[in-house]
N, C-alpha and C positions, 0 to 999 in steps of 0.2 A: 504494496500500499503504500503510495506515495504521502509525503506531511501536509499537515494542511497549507504551511505558509507554500510547500512545490503548489499547489492547488491553485495558492490564489496568484501566483506568479503566473505560471501558461494558462489562469482563465480567462484570457484575454480574448477579444475581438476579433475574430477568423472568418474570412470565405467558409461555405463547406463544399465550394468546387464538385459541384456535378455537374459542370460544367469550366473548361480553362480555354480564354479568361473567365470569370464569374460576367451574370447576367447584367449584373450592372457597371459594368466596363462598352455593353455595348451602343450601338452610333444610329439615331436615324439620320442621317446620310448616305447609307444604306438602303436599298430601293429595291421595290419588287420586280423589276427589271433585270437587276442584279444578281436577286435568289434563284430567279427565274433560270440564268444563263450556270449560276454554280448547282443547281439540281440538274442541268443537263450536265456539265462538267461531271456529276457525282455516280455519274453510270459506269467513266474509266475509274473510279478510286475505290480504296476496299476501309473498311466490308461492304463486301458486294450483296451482303444481306439488306431489307430494307423493312425498318424498322417504321409503325404504323403507329404516332401518338392521334386522338381523339378528345378534345377538348371541351364539355359538357358546362358548361360557367353557370346556370342554374341551383338554386341547396332552395325547399322549403323555409328554412330559417337560417340564420349566419350564426356560430361557436364565435367563442371570440379568439379564441385562441389559433383560429386559422392563419394562415396566412400568403395560401394560393387565392388565384385570382377567379373571384365567385360571387354571386350577386342573387337578390331576393326577386322571384318574377315576380311580378307587379301585372302586365295584358296576357292572357288568358292566350292571344294568337301568338306571344313571341317565338314558344316554344317551336310550333310548324316554323313560323316563318325561319326562325336561325337554323332549323333541320334541312328547310329545301337547302341554302343558302352554300348553309356545312358540305353536303355530300356535292353543288357544283363545285366547290374548292379541291374536293377529295379529285371527282373527277380530273380536277383544272392540272395537279396535280402529280400525278399520278400518272397520266396521259405523257408525260416525260420524262418516264421511267422505263430503260432497258427492257421488255417483255421475260426476258431470258434469267431474268434477278428472279431470285423467292421470297417470300413473308417470311422474317424466324420471328415477329415477335408484332403486336396490336396488343393498346394499353390502351385505355377511356380513364382519362382524370376529370380533376371538380374544381370547386365546386359538385355536385351530386352527380353523378354520371345515371344512377338507380335512378333518378326525377327522372326519368323519361322510361315510358312505358316499352315491354318489353319486345313488341313491333317493333318501334324503330329503331333499338338494338338489332338488335335481330338484320333488319334490311340496311343496317350501316355497315356489320359483317359480312353480310353476301355479297355488297357489292363491294368491299375492299377484296375480299377474294375470288372475287368471279373472274380477279383482272390478272392475279398472280396463281403459280404454284406455291407455296409451301416448303420451306427443311421438315425434314424427320420430326414431330414430334415439336414443332412450333409452341409460341407462350400467347394464348391469345386471351387476356386479362383485363378486369375491372374492379374498382373500387367500388366496394356498396360502403351505405348507412343504412345501416338494420335496423332505425328507428320507425322507417316507414314501409319495411315490407315485412307481406306479409307472404302466411304456404303457397296462397296463389304467385306470388310474383318470385319465390327464391324456386321454388319450379319450372315454372314458365325462363327465368333465366339460363336455368338447365337445359336447356335447350339451345342456348341461340350461340353455339361454339366453343364455348370456354374450357381452355384447359385449365384457370387458375380463379380463383376468387380472394379478392383483400376485404374482410370485415374489419370497418374503425367502429373499434372498441371503444378505442384508446381508454378507458376505465370501466372496473362493474361496479367503482361506487355513483352510488345515482348522486348523494352528496356534493360529488365532485365533477359529476355532469352537468345539474345544476345549474354550478357557479359557473361553469362555462357554457353556458346556453344549447347544452347538447344533449341530443332525447337520446333516452336505454329502449338497446334494440326493443321491439314489437311479441316478438317469437323468443322464445328458451332461447339459447345459441345455443345450447349441447342438441335442441333439435334441427335450428340451422346446418349446424355443421355437419349431422346424420342426413339430409338432404341433398346436400353434395356428396360428401363418400358413396353415397349410394348410385351417383350418376360419375363415378371416377374421375372430380373432380379435386384439383390442391385448395389448399385450405391458407389463407396467409390471414392470422391477427395481430392486428393495428392496434398499440398504446401509444401513450402521448405520457413521458412522466415529467415532472417539475408546476403542477396545473396548480391553483390556489387548494388548499383541504387534505393534496393530497403530504401523505408522511411518507418514511420508510414503510412504517407495520402498516398503515391502510392499501400503499403498492405492493405491500407482500403481498397478502390477502389475494388480490384482486389477478399478480402473476400465478400465484399456486391455484387459482381458481382455472387462469388461461391452463397452466398445464396440463389437470387435468381432461381437460377436452383434448391436449395431443395435435393443435395443427399439425400442418407439414410447416410451415415456418414462422416463426413470430418475432415481431417488429417491434422494439422500441426508443423510440422517437425519444429525441431528446426538443423538450416545447424552445422554440426558440424566440425569445421577447424580442419583435422589432416592431411596435409601435407607429414607428415611422414608417412603415410600412401597411398597415390596417390598426387605424385609431379606434375600430373597437377593442384590440387587447391592453390598452386604457383601463379599461373595466376591469379585467382579473387584479391590478394593479389594487382595487379599491375592494379588492376582498383579499389579499395579500398571494406573495408567490414566496415559493418554500426557499428556504438562504442554498447560497452552495453546497454549504458540506450538507444538507435534507437531501437536495439531489443526488449529490453523487451518491450520498447513501443507498438510494432508491434504486440506478443505476448498477451499484456492487448484489447490492442481498437481490438484486431480479440473476444478475448476473450470475451467480452463485446458485437460485433455485433453479435454472434453468441447463447449468452443468450438471446440475445434478442426476437433473432427467432425464440426462441422455443428448441435450442438445451441443449442439458446435456452434461457436461464435466466429459471425464474418461481419466482415468488414467491420462501420460505426454503431452498428445499428440492429445485425438481424441473423436470430437463431433459428440453427436448423438442422434435423437430423444426419444424424451421419452417412445415409446413403444418396442427403438431396447432392444435385451438380454443384449446388454455388459451391457447398464446403468442400468438396472436389477440385474442381478451379480452383480454391485458393491456397488450398496443399498446393496445387501441381504451376502458384501463382501464376495462375488462367484468371484470376475472376476482374471482370469488368466493371463500367460502371456507368449509363446516361442518366438524363433527367426521368426516366420510368424510375428507377432503381438499381440495386444490384443486377449480372446478370452476366453470363458465361460468353467465353469466347464462340462457340456453337452459335448462343443468339444474338449476337450481338450485331446490330443492323447498325447502318446510315438512320437516322431517327425524321422523318417527315411526317409535320405536326399542321392539323388542323384541327377550325375552329378560332375564336378570339383566344386571345395572349399565348396560343402552343408555340414551342420552341421547336422547329427544325435545328440540328446536332448532324450537319455532314460533313466529309472528312475533313475541309476546312476551310468552314463558314459556319455561322448560327442567322439563324432567322429567326425573330421571336413577330408575330401579327400582331394587330391591336387590339387594343380592349375593349372599344367601346362598341355597343353592339350595331348600330346605326349605322358607321363608320366600315363594320366589317362588311352590311351586306350592302352597303352601297357602293363598295371598292370591286365585290364579286360580280353584281349585276353591272359594273363598266367593264370584267375579265380582266380584270389589272389579282394580283396577287395583295393577301392584305395588310403588307409588310410595315411593321412601323418602325422598323429596331434591327439591327442586324452588327455583325464581323467576319470579316477576313482574318486570315491568322497569317501571321509573316510565317517566314523557316524557325526562328529563334520558338514564337509562340506554340509552337508546330510540335517542339523538339519538349519544349515545358510541360505541353501537356502531357506528355508519356511519360516525363519523370513524375509529376502530379497525381497520374492517374494508376500509376503501378504504387507508390505510396501508399497514396489513399485507400485503398481493392487490397493491397495486401502486403501492407505494414513493410514489406521489404524492396528495398531496392539493391541490382546489384549493377554496378558502372559499365563491366564487362558484358554482363548480359545483356543490360539495354543496348552497347553499341553495336555490339554482332544484331541487334531485331533493325536497330535503325541501322545499320551498315554506315555507325558514323565511331569517332574515336571520340573515348572519353574524354579525355580535353575540350573538343567541337562540344559533346552534351554539356559541362561542366561551365563552357567560356557563355552557354544561353539562358544561366543560373546566374542567382549569389552562392558561389559556392564557395561556405567562410567556415575555416575546419577551427579557428577559434570561437566560430560562435554553436559548431556542430559538439565539441571538447565540452560548452557550456551545458549543453542537451543533455550530453552524456553524466555529465557530474551533476546533474543534478535526476538520473534517474529515467530519464522520459525515450533515450535511443538508448544504441551502440554503435557505433563508425569505427572502421576500419578505410583503409585505401580500397576500397574494392565494394563498399557495400554500407545503407545504413537500412539499422531495423527498429522500427517502435515497439518498444516495450509493451509486452500484457498490460501493466497497471497503468501504463502511458495513454492506451487503445483512444481515450477522448482529446489528447491534444497532438494528437496525428495531423491535425489542421494545420496546429499552430507549426508543427515542424515544415509542409509545404509550404506555408507563406515566409516562412523566414529565410528560402530559396527562391522566393516571387520578387520580382526585377518589378514587374506592376503595382505591386502595393507601396514602393517605398515613394514620399512624399504625397499617398493617393487622400485623400479627402472623402471617403468611400465608406458606407457603414456597413457593419457587420453583426452577428449573432453572438457572443461567446461561446466559447466550447463550451462549456454545463450547463 
């Protein structure tokens, strides 16, 4: 265990690095036509697989903790209009892709994707899957808010082509959920999992620690209850307090957020319970069973991550995002769609890609992306191995970074990393600070005024 003084020293704001550069570095100088050309160029770049992200922004009500791009539905016809434009955008984007490529992932996020009628979701899946073949065992996943889903909805959803379903539990403690303006599951979660398992659908369960009214004791009970249900994957997200992104989070401040030590204790206790129950830790926040391909990928150093979350090299693809605020993640560029629905639909009506901002990566930035992804996903990197993979010298890779041995030695002395001339490894007790280790080598952060959440 790290001492409290070390925790306080490194519990500083740092990017989550779901992309490199982080999304708040994207620029509005990036145009829809530039995105179109980048999509065409992506056909000749690796990875060749296609990953599709669908953004559904609507929610029945807004959870105070959420940092995602979501909105309350105010007009009954808005959903129908949005879906018709979403389908047109999908057709526009997929038409630019080589039909010889294969789909490896489809992911629905939000907002609340299960706000939609199952028939609409099924139609969207059929639209995408009718255009391309899939790899063997693709991952077709959707995020679900169980607070509004009855038995009929769950049953129909299992027939829509999904291979994995993520259930957003967040906490089993109803007082915690009430404080966060989150509705508890409409059905007993045990019954929901039974329905999914009967259809051979893999089950994720998502939880958040660091919310108001949570304690080490209360969160322990929640994780113990989750373990009894034995999901295939269990995720413990660290609540990111970013009220400059979502002002609703200020409501949580009025109730009171757990202290850093309490929050760290929740994570450590949850990790111990899950490890004792046979789960393996993957990345910053995932726990999976030993036969899960994510764990196998981590052991072999092949774990990867994109905006949809952790994935393997087998399912890794360039990400083509559709819907408001969706972020496409191509081999050499990122592109994010506009947030306003009226603007989104007007641009689609004009046969334009609804791009708000984006980023074209330089050669150095592509190198940094590989370094940071390797560290964030696998907690270790070998300069010689990365040099071989990128066909570059180790010195060329380090030249693209801030490689400061004095800084690395300090991290080592503080029990955060082990490093040698050929490697950097984040130590198990310091896993929450992998973001800080990556940030210490990132030239983009020097003199930057960008805001980020803290590590814990």
